[in-house]
N, C-alpha and C positions, 0 to 999 in steps of 0.2 A: 868776645868773651875773654880771649887771651889778654887783650889790652886791659880789660877790667881787673883781671886777677893780678897782673903785674903791678898796676897802679895801687891796688889794695895792699899787696905785700909791701911795696916800697913805702907807702904811707904809714903802715903800722910800724915798719922798721924805724922810720924817722921819729915817730912819736915815742916809741919805746926807747930809742937812743937818747932822746931828750930827757926821759925819766931817769935813765941810768946815770946820766951826767949831772943833771941839775936837781932832781927831786928825791932820789932814793935815800940820800944821806940826811934828809931833813926828818924832823919828828912829827910832821903833819900827816899822820898815818891815815886819818879819815879822808883828807883831801886826796892823798895818793891813791886810795882805793877807787874813788870816783874818777880820778884821772885815768887810771888803767882801764877801767870799764868803758869810760868815754872814748878812749883811744880805739878800742874795738869797734864801737859804733861808728866813729868817724871814718875808720879805714874801710868799713863795709859800705857806708852810705855815700861818702864823698865822691868816689869815682862814678857813682850812678847819677848824681845831680851835676849835669854838664852845662856850664855856661859857655856857649859857643858864639863865635863871631865869624863873619864871612869876609873873605878876601877875594875880591874880583880879579880874575886872571883872564887874559886873552887866550882863546883856544889855540892849542899847538897846531902848527901846520902839519899836514900829512906829508911824510917823507916821500922821496921819489920812488923808493923801493916798495911802497905800499900799493897794493893792487886792490881795487874795489869794483866789484861788478854789481851795479844797482839791482836790487831785488824788485820784482813786480809788486806794486802797491795795489791790492785788490780791495773790493768793497768792504770786506771785514778781515781783520787780522787773523791769520790761521795759526792755531796753536800747534807748535811742532814739538814732538817729544824726541829727544836725542838720547841715545844710550850712553850712559856715563860709566867710566871705569871706576872700580872700587878704590877708594882712598884708603890704602892699607895703613898708612901712617896714622891717620885720624882714628881708624878702627882700633889700632894697637894702643893708642893713647887712651881711648875710651875703655878698653879692657883693663889696662893698668889702673886707671882711676877707679873703676868699679871694684877691682880686687882690693884696692887700698881701703875703700869705704866699707866693704864687707868685713875685712879683717879688723879694722879699728872699731867698727860698729859692734862686732862680735865681742871684742875685748871690753868695750864699754858696758855692754849688756851683762857680761859675766861678772864684772865688778859690782854692778848693782845687785845682781842675784846673790852674790856671795855675802854682801852686807845684809840683804833681806833674810837670808838663811841664818846669819849670825844673830839677828834680832829674834827670829822665830824660835830657834832651838835653845836659847839661853834665857835664864831668869832675868826679868827686867822689873825695875822699881820706878814708879812714876813720881817725879818731883814737881815743884811748882813750874819751873821754866823748861824742864827737859825730862828725859827718861833715861835712867841708868840701866845699862845692859851689863850683866855680870858674867864674865867669861871664866871658864875653868882654868885656862892656861894663863901663865904669867906674861902679860903684855904691857906695852907702854900705853898709858891712857890716850885715847884719841876719840874724835867725835865725827858724826855725819848727820846732817839735818838736825832733828831734835834728839838724837840718840848720843849718849856718851858711853863709850866702851871702857870698862874698868876690870881689873883682875878681881875675881870674886873673893879670894882669900883676904887680900888687903882691905877690900871694902867692908867685909864682915868684921874684921878685926880692928877697924877704924885706924889703920896705919897709913892711909893715903893722906898726904899733906893737903891742907885747905887751899894752898896756892894752886895746886894742880887742878883741883875741882873748879876754882874760880877761873883758871885759864881756859879749861874746856867749856865752861858755861858761857864765857865770852864768845867763843866760836859759834855756839848754838844761838845765843841771843842776837848776835849781829848777822846771823844767817850767812856765814862765810861759805857754806857748802853750795849755795846756789851759784856763787861766782865760779866755783870749780866745775860744777855741772855745765854751766854755759860754755866755758872754755873747752871742756871735754867734748861737748857736742860739736862745736866749731872745728875741733881737731879731726873729728870723724869726717866732716864734709870737706874741709880744706886741709887734709892730712899732709899735703905737699908743701904747706906753708911753714917753714922752720921758725918763723918769728913767733908763732903761737906757742911753741914750747918754751921759748925764752920768756914770753909774757906770762905764761902760767907759773913759772918759777917765781917771777917777781910778785905776782898776785898772792901766791901761797906764803912767801916770805913776809909780805906786808900784813897778811892775816896774823902771823905770829907776833909781829910788832904790836898789832892792835890787842891781841889776847894778853901779851906780856904787860902792856900798859894797863889793861883792866885788872889783872892780878895784882900789880903793884899798887893800884889805887885802893885795893882792899887791905894790903899789908905793905907798908913803906920800907920794909927791911930789904934793901937791895942786895946785901951780901948773902943773906940766907936764900933769897930767890935765885941768885946766880949759882950758888952751890947746889941748890935743888935741881936746876936744869942739868948740871954736870952729872948728877946722880942717875939721870935718865938718858945719858948720851949713848949708852951701848945698846939700847933696845931697838926693836924694829916693829913696823906695822905692815899690814898685809895688802892694802888696797891703795890705789892712786887717788881715790875719792875722799878719803878721810883726812882729818887734820890732827896729826899727832903732836904732842907737846915738844918732842925732840926734833921737829923738822928743821933742817938747816941750822944746826947748833954750831954756828961759826963765830969767829971773832967779830964779824959785822953785827950779828944779833946781840952779842954780849955788850958791845960798845953802845948799841942803840938804847939799851936800858937806862943809861945814865944821861942821855941827851934830853934837852928841853926844847920846846917849840919856840922859834923866833919869828914873830909876825913880820918884822922888817925884811928878814932874809927871804921869807916865803913870798912876800909881795914883789920883791925884786925878781925872783925867779919866775913868777907868774907873768910879769911884764916881758920877760924874755920869751915866754911861750907864744905871745901874740904874733911876732914876726914868723915864728916857726909854723904856726897854723896858717898864716897868710901864704907862706911858701908852699904848703901842702895844697891849699886851694888853687894856687897858680899852676903848679906842676901836675897835679893829679886829677883835675876835673875840668879844665878848659879844653875846648876843641876848636881848631881852626879849619873852617870849611872852605875849600877852593871852589869858587863858583864862576863858571864861564860868563864873561860879559856878553850881554845880548848886543850884538853888533848893530850899528846904525842902519846897515844895509837891510837888516832883518825887518825893519819897520815897513819896508815896501811890500813885504809878504803878508802883512796883517790884513785880515778881512776874509770874506767868503770867496771861494773859488769853485768853479764847475768845470768838469772835464770837457775839453773842446771836441772830442771825437763823437760822443753821443749825448752830451749835455744832460747827463743823468746823475753820475757820481758827483758829490760835492762835499766839501769840508770847510772848516773855518780855522784860521790861525789867529791867536790872540796873545797878548802880553799881559801877564799877571805877576806883580812883584818881581819885575825884571827877569821873568822866566817865560820862554815861549811854550805855548800849548797848542795842540791840534785837536779840534772837536770834529769827530767823524761819526755820523749817525748818532748812536747813544753812548759812544765811547769817547774817552778823553785820553790823550797821549802827551807825555812830556817830550819836548824837543830840546836836546842838549847838544850845543855845537861841539863837534869833534875835530873839525878842520874847515877849510874853505869849502863852503856849500855842502858840507857833510854833517849830518845830524844823527844822533842816537835817538831811537824811538822807543819809549818805555810806557807801557800801559799803566795809567794812573790807578792806584789802589790795588792793582793786581800785577805787581812787578814780576812775579814768578809764574804767572799764568801763561805767558807766551815768551818765546825766546826773543832776545833783544834784536831789533832790526836796525838797519842803517838806511837813511834816506839821503838822496842827493836832491837838494832844493836850490834852484837858481832863478832869480827874478830877471826878466828881460823887459826893461823899461820901454824900449822902442815899440813893443807890441802889447804892453801891459799884460804880460804872459808869465806864468810860473811853471817852470819845468820841475816835475816830480819824477825822479828817475827818468824813464823814457817817455813819460806821458806829459801832455800839455794841458794846462788848466788856465781858464780865463775868468774875468769878472762876470757876474750875472748880467750886468747891463750890456755886455758885449756879445751875448749869446744870440744865435739866430732866432731862438724863441722870442727874445725881446725885440730884435730888429724887425722881424716879420709882423709882430703883434700890431693889429690895427684893422681898419676897414679899407679894402682895395676894390677898385672898379676896373673892368677891362676897357682898354682904349679901342681895340679893334674886335672886341667880342662882347656880347651881352652877358656878362658874368659879374657877380659880386662875391668877394671873399671876405669872410669875417674871421680873422685869426685871433685866437685867444690863448693865453697861457693858463693852464689849470692843473693844480696838483702835480707840478713838475713836468707836465707834458704840454705839447702844443696841439691845439684842436683847431681844425679848419671847418667852418660851415660855409658851404658853397650854395649860392642861390642863382639859378639860371632857369631856362625855359623848361627844364625837366623837374623843377621843384627845388626843395631845400634838403640837402644831405650833409651829414657830419662825417669828417674823416680824421684819422689819427696818423699823420704823416711820419715818415722815417727820415732821420737827419742824414745829410750828405756833407761832403766837404765844402759845398758852395750854397747849400740851402736845404730843401726838402723834396721828397718825392712820395707819391702814393698812387695806387691803382685807381684810375678814373676813366670810365668809358671802356672797360675791358683792356686797358693798357696802362703801363707805368708812365706817368707824366712827371717831369722834373722841373723844379722852379728855382731860379737864382735871383738874388736881389742886389741892386746897386742903388743905395740911397733910398729914394722914394719911388723907384722904378723896379718892376719885377717882370721877368720874362719866363715863359714856359718852353719846354722842349718842343711844343707844337708850333712855336713861332708867335704866340700871342703876347701882347704887352699889357701890363697893368700898372696903375698908379695908386699910391696911398692917398686916400682922401680924408682920412681921419685917424688920429692915434687912438688906440684902444683906451677906454677909460681906466683909470687907476682903480685897483680893487683893494679894499681894506677889509680883511676878514678878522672877526673877533669871535673867539670861542670861550665860553664860560662854563666850566665844569667844576663842581665842588668848591666854589669860591676861588677857583684858579683861572687866570686869564692867559689866553694865547693870542698874540697879536701878529698876524701874517706869519704864522707857524713859528714865532719866536715867543719864548716865555716872557710874560709881563706880570703886572699886578695892578691893583687899584691905585696904590700910591705912586707907581711909576708910569701909569698910562699917559699922562700929559707929556712927560719928558720923552717917552719912547715915540709917541705919535707925532710930536713936533719934530723930532729928528727924522722920522720917515718922510714927512711932507716938506722938509726944509727946502728942497730944490724943485718942488713942483711948479709947473707953469700955471698962469691964471686959468687956462683951459682945463687943466687937470683938476684944479679946485672946483671948477664949475660942474664937471661931469663925472666925478668919481662915483664908484659903487661901494656902498657900505653893506657888508654881509655879516650879520650877527646871528650866531647860533648859541643857544643856551640850554642847559639841562633843566628838566622840570624842577620846580622848587627854588629857582634862582631869582625870583622876582624882586625880593628885597635887596639882594646883592646887586642886581642889575640897576636898580634905582640909584644906589650909592655910586656904582660905576659910571652911570650916565651923568651924574653931577660933575665927575671929573672930566668926562668927555666934553661937556659944555665949556670947559676952560681951555680947550685946545685951540690952536690956530686954525685947524681945519673947520671947526664949528663956527668960529668967529668970522671966517671968510664966507662960508656957505652953511647957513643954518637950516637948510631944507630938510635935513634928516638927522636923527640921533639914534642912540642905541636902542631905545625903547620902541621907536617906530619901525625899525628894520629887523626886529628879533623874530627868529623862527625857532621852534623847539627841536632840539636834537632828538632824532629817532632813537628809541631805546632798544631797537631790534639788535640781535646779535650779528656780528660782522666777521667775515673771513678776509683778512688783509693779506694778499699774496703778492710778493715781490719776486721777480725773476730777473737776474742779471747774468747773462751768459749761462753757465751751468749751475749757478748758485741760486738756491731757493730759500725764501724766508716766509714763515707763516706767523702773522701777528708779531713781527719783529724778531722772531727766533729762527735761527738757521735750521733747516731740515733738508732731507734728501728725498729722491723719488721712492727709495726703499722704505723710509720711515714716515712718509707723508700721510698715509692712511692712519697709521697708529697715532700720529700727532694730532690729527683732526679728531679722532675718536676720543683721545684724552682731553682735548680742548672742549668738546661738546658733551662730555660725559654728564655734566650736571645741568645741561640745558633742559628746560621744560619742553613738552611736546609742542606747545604754541610757538616757542622760540625756534625750535627746529623746523617748523613749517613756514617761518617768516624771516629767516636769516637772509643776509645779503652777502655778495661776493664782490670785493673791491680788488682790482688787479693793477699792478704796475709792472711793466716789462721793458727790458732793454737788451737787444741782441740775444734773444734766447737761443740755447743750443737746439740743434735739429731734433725734432720730435719730442722735445721736453714737455711741451704743453699736452701733447697726446698721452704721454706716459703719466703725467700728473692727473689727467682726466680719468684714465683707466684706474689709477689707484684710488681716486676720489669716489668712483662708482662702487667700491667695495666697502665704503664706510656706512655706519648707521645713519649718519646725517643725510647722506645722499638718498638712502632708502626712505627716509621720512619725507624728503622733499627733493626729488630728482631735478637737478639743473646743471647746466654746463658752467665750467669755471670762467670761460671767456665767450661771450655771445658773438656769433659771426657778424661781420660788418653788414650793413644794408647792401642789397644787390646793386651793382652799378647800373646807372641809367642807360637805357638802350640808345644806340647811335641814331642820330636824326636821319630820316629817310632822304634819299637823293631826290632832287627836285623833279627829275624826269620820271620817277616811279610813283609819284603821288597821283592817285586816280581822281577823277572828277568827283565833286561832292555828291552825295546821295540825294535823291529827290526828296522834297519836303514831305514830312509825315502826313498821313491821312488825318482829316479833321474829325473822323469818327473815333479815333483812339489817341490818347495822349502818349502812350508808350507803344513802341513798335520795334521789334527786333530787326536790325539792319545788318546785312552781310555784304562786305565789300570784296570784290574780286581781287585776289593777290595779297590781301592783308589778313593776319590772323584774327580770329574772333575776339571781341573785346573781353577783358577780364571780368570776372563776376563782380558785382557791386561790393564795396567794402563793408565790413561788419559794422553794427551799430556802435556808437561811441562807448557805451558801457562794456560791450563785448571786447572792444579794442583794449580797454584798461585791464580786463580780466586776462586776456591773452598775453599782453606785454609784461605784466607783473612788475619786475624790478627794472625793466628797460624803458623807463618813461622819462622824458625830458620836457621841461617847460622853460622857454626862452633860454635854451642852452644850459640849463641847470637840472641835474637829476632830482626827481621828486618821487615820493612814495605813491603807491596805488591809491591810498586814502585821499591824498591831496589831489590826485588827478580826478577822482570821482567828484570831488567838490567843484573842480573847474568845469567839467563837462556838463554840470547841471545847467550852465548857461553857454552851451556849445556854440551858439551863434556868434559869440564874441571872440572866438579863437579859430585859427587855422589848424586842422588836424592832419598829420601825415602818418600813415601806418604802413610799415614795411614788414614783410614776412619772408623768411628764407630757411628752408630745411627745418621747420618746426620752431624756429626762433623768431620772436616778434619784437619790433621796436616801435614805440609811439612817440611822436614829436608834436608838442603843442606850442603854438606861438600866438602872441597877441595880434589881432588883425591891424591894430594901429601901429 
């Protein structure tokens, strides 16, 4: 604001100075009027319209005396509120400015009211172009808006010269009062601008030149008109808003009466004005912006990064218009180089919502690693989740592992003599571990070989098939969790599959989910899919053949990272968790409350955090409508195989008189009760149903078990929680 005011004042001073030097002495009074008013407009508007250009500068190195302690970069930027000391200088200036506005505004209003009262209390006579207001006192004739104020005695006795009336009529007809009112108003707002007072005097004097010229046009007797002006030289008027005939009765005004307009001189002086205006544009409205150069080394940081420690937190760095940006979750930050490997982090569109942070970013090419403060981030293709993904077979044990990456997590499906079970392992510095057979088993990988802490070795027999996920909601397209569109589908999909092997093209999985009512859009989208390299190489599937409808049930998406909790993408706490869920589900129907789902993502949760969230959840109206746990317990571990020496001989063959006969074996527990019927399994499992490693709804499961002979069913129960796994027999 200070820069704008200074530029505005200086610009007006230059334009007014040119008027005083080059134009005031000319007789082009109408042109001078528009010039003076135009100078006001230019001085107010020109500093606002900024033509800026950018100069790229290298970031200044950080001096040796600068000390920087890297701040921890968490999942979400934390808004910090810092107590700021009162800026007494700014407060004092604001008070002084406000006092000036009030004082001059009061004076301006008093002058208007004084003129209004003068009109209201005195006799007035309406004429063709104006209204004559007859005053009892002996005053110098003056005008304001459509009113001309005259001494009543002189007007009644017809002693007022005609030239005086013509002079004041010119003020009224040419609306000079509006010019004065505009400048007076600007003086109230910009009372500290001294140039406005100088400009007002020049405008008022030019008004007199115009009125004098109009009066002389009615009566060409210059000598009589000059003597008449001298007769009124001793009078006075009462307000700053009116236009009296004797305003600035100086030698300059008298000499102007005899001047004639010279078109040639005026044209020459207007030509001189052009470079003056150009100088104003150059000095008062351009802006030079120093923009740090995006260093070439920064190009190595571009792309997606995932934290090495838990392979959960991820962000993307990209370059747009020579500016580095960081995309983290749903937020975008500007990265401005401050020094070597040091960047200012500013929240895009919300620069004042969070305090400015500084990040230390350093790319290590030998490890393809990015250091962010004290944390290490790696490329997605180098994560253990990607390295382990595939089908593994035991070399010295009869076990098969099917490792898949799903929704940012790694899922292990283990198939052995105890059946098929799914596990969600925990990341370690060398691989994964999870509880298997009542003990923690650790796995490390070396290329296509994997060893367990129990001493078993496994080999990778097949890479996991590539997964292409396409979501279509409200004519919007999401391609592998990245925003796409119908027009960009071919370009984006070709880029994703550019480095695929022939085996990947042959065995990829296409998973398409679409909202109800998207059939027409899907057909148009599928026409674009048929143009992709993926379809041209393997045309066995397309978007229409692999589409399933997105369930419309309500979902609670809960993410826990350390002690941070997010509910449907918004940060919450244990204390506000119940209230946030009640607010979220306030407008749900009873049917939606009875059929909602809970989706959970977690990484290194704080101790007892899930227990506290569950306790808070159980106080909500949603839980009361449909009680369920936030996190279903894992399936029970398989029992350890019995030792060879403890296996009893087989029981005798059953009697031929009965097909079924209860058999009790000495030393072994009684066999478990028979499993429930398939439909009962579906009813008990509810939301915990999986078909070929994909979670499905109870309705879909009911359809599948109508032909239960075609599937293998595995049903697990533990402390009231049930899990149903359905797999094709083939």
